[in-house]
C-alpha positions as CSV (number, residue, x, y, z in Angstrom):
1,X,8.4,-8.1,15.6
2,X,5.2,-6.5,15.4
3,X,3.2,-5.0,12.5
4,X,0.7,-3.3,11.5
5,X,-1.3,-1.8,8.9
6,X,-4.4,0.5,9.7
7,X,-5.9,3.1,6.8
8,X,-9.7,4.4,7.5
9,X,-12.1,1.9,6.7
10,X,-10.2,-0.6,8.0
11,X,-7.0,-2.9,9.8
12,X,-5.7,-4.5,6.9
13,X,-2.9,-6.4,8.7
14,X,-1.5,-6.9,11.9
15,X,0.8,-9.9,12.9
16,X,4.6,-11.0,13.3
17,X,7.4,-10.3,11.4
18,X,10.6,-10.9,10.9
19,X,11.5,-8.4,8.1
20,X,9.6,-6.0,6.4
21,X,10.1,-3.6,3.7
22,X,8.0,-0.4,3.1
23,X,7.9,2.2,0.2
24,X,9.5,5.6,1.8
25,X,9.9,9.0,0.6
26,X,13.3,8.1,0.8
27,X,13.4,5.1,-1.5
28,X,12.6,1.2,0.1
29,X,13.2,0.9,4.1
30,X,13.7,-2.7,5.3
31,X,12.9,-3.2,8.4
32,X,14.1,-6.1,10.9
33,X,14.2,-6.6,14.7
34,X,16.0,-4.1,16.8
35,X,15.4,-1.1,13.8
36,X,16.3,2.4,14.9
37,X,13.6,4.8,15.5
38,X,11.9,6.6,13.2
39,X,9.3,8.3,11.5
40,X,8.8,8.2,7.7
41,X,6.3,8.7,4.8
42,X,5.3,6.2,2.5
43,X,5.0,6.7,-1.1
44,X,2.3,4.5,-3.3
45,X,3.6,1.0,-3.3
46,X,4.1,-2.8,-2.3
47,X,4.8,-3.5,1.4
48,X,6.2,-7.1,1.1
49,X,6.6,-8.8,4.7
50,X,8.7,-11.5,5.7
51,X,6.9,-13.6,8.9
52,X,9.7,-15.9,9.5
53,X,13.1,-15.3,7.6
54,X,14.1,-12.1,5.2
55,X,14.1,-13.1,1.4
56,X,10.4,-16.0,2.3
57,X,7.8,-13.0,1.9
58,X,4.6,-14.0,3.1
59,X,2.2,-11.0,2.6
60,X,2.4,-8.5,0.0
61,X,0.0,-5.4,0.5
62,X,-0.6,-2.3,-1.8
63,X,-1.0,1.3,0.2
64,X,-1.5,4.4,-1.6
65,X,0.8,6.7,0.8
66,X,0.9,7.7,4.3
67,X,3.2,7.3,7.3
68,X,4.9,4.9,9.3
69,X,6.5,4.7,12.4
70,X,9.5,2.3,12.9
71,X,10.8,1.4,16.3
72,X,12.7,-1.5,18.2
73,X,10.6,-4.3,18.1
74,X,7.2,-3.0,15.9
75,X,6.4,-0.9,12.6
76,X,2.9,0.3,12.6
77,X,1.8,2.2,8.8
78,X,-0.5,4.2,8.7
79,X,-1.8,4.3,5.4
80,X,-4.5,6.1,2.4
81,X,-5.4,3.6,0.9
82,X,-4.2,-0.6,1.8
83,X,-5.1,-3.7,0.3
84,X,-3.8,-7.2,0.6
85,X,-2.5,-8.5,-3.2
86,X,-3.9,-12.3,-2.8
87,X,-7.5,-11.1,-2.3
88,X,-7.1,-8.7,-5.8
89,X,-9.8,-9.6,-8.3
90,X,-7.6,-8.8,-12.0
91,X,-10.7,-9.3,-13.3
92,X,-12.4,-7.5,-11.7
93,X,-10.0,-5.1,-11.0
94,X,-9.1,-3.7,-14.9
95,X,-13.6,-3.9,-15.4
96,X,-13.2,-0.8,-13.4
97,X,-10.1,0.3,-14.8
98,X,-11.4,0.8,-18.2
99,X,-15.1,1.7,-16.6
100,X,-13.3,5.0,-15.0
101,X,-11.0,5.9,-17.9
102,X,-14.4,6.4,-19.7
103,X,-15.6,7.8,-17.6
104,X,-12.7,9.9,-17.6
105,X,-12.2,10.2,-21.4
106,X,-16.3,11.7,-21.0
107,X,-16.0,14.7,-19.0
108,X,-15.1,18.1,-19.4
109,X,-11.3,19.8,-18.7
110,X,-12.4,21.8,-15.5
111,X,-15.0,18.8,-14.2
112,X,-13.8,18.6,-10.8
113,X,-14.4,15.1,-10.5
114,X,-11.4,14.0,-12.6
115,X,-9.4,14.5,-9.6
116,X,-11.1,11.4,-8.1
117,X,-11.0,9.1,-11.4
118,X,-6.8,9.7,-11.4
119,X,-7.3,8.5,-8.1
120,X,-9.1,5.6,-8.2
121,X,-7.8,4.8,-11.8
122,X,-4.0,4.4,-10.0
123,X,-5.1,2.7,-7.3
124,X,-6.3,0.4,-9.2
125,X,-2.9,0.0,-11.7
126,X,-1.2,-0.1,-8.9
127,X,-3.2,-3.4,-7.3
128,X,-2.6,-4.8,-11.3
129,X,1.2,-3.6,-11.4
130,X,1.9,-5.7,-7.9
C-alpha cells in the first residue's frame, strides 16, 4: 500500500509499506493493506512504517497531530509537523530545548509568546523521547 506523510512545509515521506502504525486519538492504529476506509485524528507521537513485513520497522516519523485518511491501498497522514527521526540531531535538539526553556523562564505569565515556546518545547521533547 502507499503511504504519504505531508505537512504544511513539506512532503515528509512517500513510499510503499506493508504495515503502518500511527498514534490516533483512539489509541495506536495499525494499518495493513485492505484496511477498512476511515478518517481519524492523529495525536502527537510516532508513526512507524514497515516496508516489507509487519514487525520490522524501517522508518519512524515524529508527528505533531493532524488527520489520517486510510483506504484499502493508501494511508495519507496530514500532520501539523512531521520529522524523520533518523535525521534528528539529538545534541542540537537538546540545545534548542534548553534555549526555549530559558526564554520561557524569562517571560511574564501573561506574555503571548509563551504558547509558541510551549509548542516548541513539546515538539523537541517528542523528538528526543522517540
